[in-house]
N, C-alpha and C positions, 0 to 999 in steps of 0.2 A: 393673446395673452389675458388673461382675463384680471379684473380689478380686485383691490383687497378690499376684504369688507370693511367697512367704515365701525363693525362692530370688534374688530381683532385687538386682542389683548397690547396694552401698550408697555409692559414688562414683564420681568418672572412672577413677582408677586401676585399681579393683575391675573395672571392665569389660574390662580388659586381660590377654589371655589369652596367654601365651609358649609356644610348645611348644619340649620340651627334645629336640629332634630332633639329636642326637647321639650316635656310636657308642657313646660310655663313660660310666658313672657320674662318673668323674672332670671329664669335659668338662661333664658337666651341672653339676656342683657350682659350677664355675667361673664360668658362664653364670648361674647362681644367684646367686650372689656379685655378681657384676657388676651385677644389675640388681633386686636384692631392694631390695622399699621401691618401687621405679618399676613394678611390675608387682605384677597382683591375684590372678592365677591361672597356677600352673605345671601345661603338659600333658605327659604322659608316653604316647607312641606307641608302635608296635610296635618300632620299632629300637629304642629304650633299653628297652623289657620284656624283651626277650631277652638284656640286657648287663646286668643286676642293678637294672633299673628297678622293678620291683614292690616290692623291698626299699626304695628309694629314696623311694618314694611313702609308704609307711608311715612312714619318718623323718620326711619334710616333715609329714605330717598329724599326726605326734605333737608339732612342734613349733608346731602351729596356722596352716600355710601352707595355702592352698586348693589343691588338686591335683584335676586333670582327670585321669582315667584312659582314654585313646582306646582303647578293645580293641575295640569295633564288634560286640557279641555277635551271634551269629546259630547258633542250634542248634535240637535238640526240645526242647519244654518243660520237661522235668525236668532237662535240664542246663542251661537259660538259670538255672531256679529254683536250683539248687545255687549256681552261681557267683556270682547277686546275693546269696544269702546270704553267701558268703566275701567279696565285696568289700565289703559293709555294715560287716563288722567292721575292714577296712583304715582307717577314718576319712577316706575321701578324701572331696572334694566333691560331685563329677561322674563318671558314667560313660556311655559311650556303648552302644548297641545300635542295630542296624538296625531300622526303622520299621516292620516288617511284625507286623500286628494281633495275630497268636498270641504273636510273640516280646516284645511291649509287655506284654501281658496276663499273662503267665507270670512277668514281670522284676516289673510291679507288685505282683502278689499276693504274691509271695516276698520284697519287701522291706517290704510290711506285714506280714507274719509275723514278720520281725526286730524289731519296732518301733522302727527307725532313723527318724530323722524330717530327717535333715540331707544325705542322699544326694538328688542330684538324677538322676534316670533321664532320658538326652537320646537321643532317636529322631532317627537319621540319616535324612533324606530320600532326598536324591540327591547324592553326592559333586560337590564345586566344581570338580573335574579332568574331569567329564564335561559334554558338552552334547548337541544332540539327535541329531546322528549317532551318539554312543556310546551312548544309550539305545536308538536304533532297532538298533545292532549287538548290544545285548546281548539285544534279541527284546521291550523293551516296546512298545507302540502305543499311546503317548500320549506328547503332547510333556513338557518338563521342568516346567513351572508346572502341570501337571495333575497329575502324579504327585505334585510336593510336595506342593499342597495337599489332594490325597485323604491321603496321608500324615499331614498336621498334622491333619486331622479325626480319624483313627484314634488318635492320639497323645492327642488332649484326650479322646476317648471311652476310652480306656486310662487316662486318671489319671495321665501322665506327668509330668515336673517339666517338662520343655522339649523343644526339637526345634534339630537343626543342620540348616540349609539355607542356601544363598547369600545375599548382602546384595539382590542382586535380586528374590528372591522373599518378603522380609520383609514389603514392603508388601499382599502377597498372603495371607500367612499370620496376619500380626498382627491383622485382623479374625474371621477363624475361632477363634483361640486367647485373643483378649482379653490380657488383665494375668496369667492366670491360670499361664501358661507362659511361661519365658525363650525367647529365641530367642539362638541362639548362631552366629554367623556366620564362617566361615574365608573365602577368597577374599576377604580384605580387604587394600589396597594403599598406602601414601601415593602421592600423587602423583608420579609420575615414577620409580617402583620398577619392578622387572623383575616381569613378572606369573609367571614360572617356569612349573608345571605348570598354574596354576591358568585354569580358562576363565570365570566367571562372577565377576567381581572387581566391585570398589567404593572409594574411597578412605575414610577411618576417619569423617570427617564425616557423608558421604554414606550411610554405612552407619547412623549413630546416626539421623539424619533419616529415615531407611528403617524403622524400628522394631527394629534389633537392639538386644539387650541386653547380649551379650559377642562382642567382638570378637578372632579368633584370629589373629594376627601374628607370623609365624615371622624368615623370613630379612631384613626389613627390619630388624628389631632383631639377630637374633644375628651376623648377617655386617657387620654395622656397624662401624665402625672404635673407634668408643664405643658399646656396646649401652645403656647406661644413659640416655645424651644422647637417642639413637635413640627409646628407650623414654618418656622423657620429654616428647617433641616431639610422639608420636603420642598421651599423656594430655592434652597442651593441645590437640591439634584434637581430641578426643573431649568434651573439657571446653565446648568454644567452642560445642558443636555440640548441647549438653543444653538 
């Protein structure tokens, strides 16, 4: 029997991750104000990182808000280690890196050296904007599901805190990692929502039933007329599936 991850969500609201995919910190603050209490984690990605988002991440973490720093690290081992040591000092809850075995091992070792225990390292398997044709064009000789499962096994072996994959692969990944790693799934859209650039998608309830721990849902909330109500409706759907 596997142990339950210390990074596992504690409530239905805690499972909802809202990306702050806006061009300015001011707009990010407005979105936070509109949804605070209805969202468990705020994700700061590349767009906002280059517009003051790293400073915002430190500020939010200092207020006790769970922050997901989506940097998708990939570099030589020494650079990864140095980056992870600095990120560990920021107080954020999650950080992403590409699920390459050497990269994950370097990150895990560096985090252990810091003594920080409340930062979850997430290995990104295959982006949810990619399908079989995209993988083939990128030179990969295996289908999505095989690449995702092999990277999931590598992540567990490396001692990572969790994985990022599409909800379609969550049922394949869960038996490989048990409850020791959390599964974070982008590519989640409420029924009737525009899929946008996501190619491997599922509804919130179906994603939870498939084994996802955290759901990353952006535009259906951030572009809604009432973002708080949109977030609350998704949390209600999550709760119904638990």
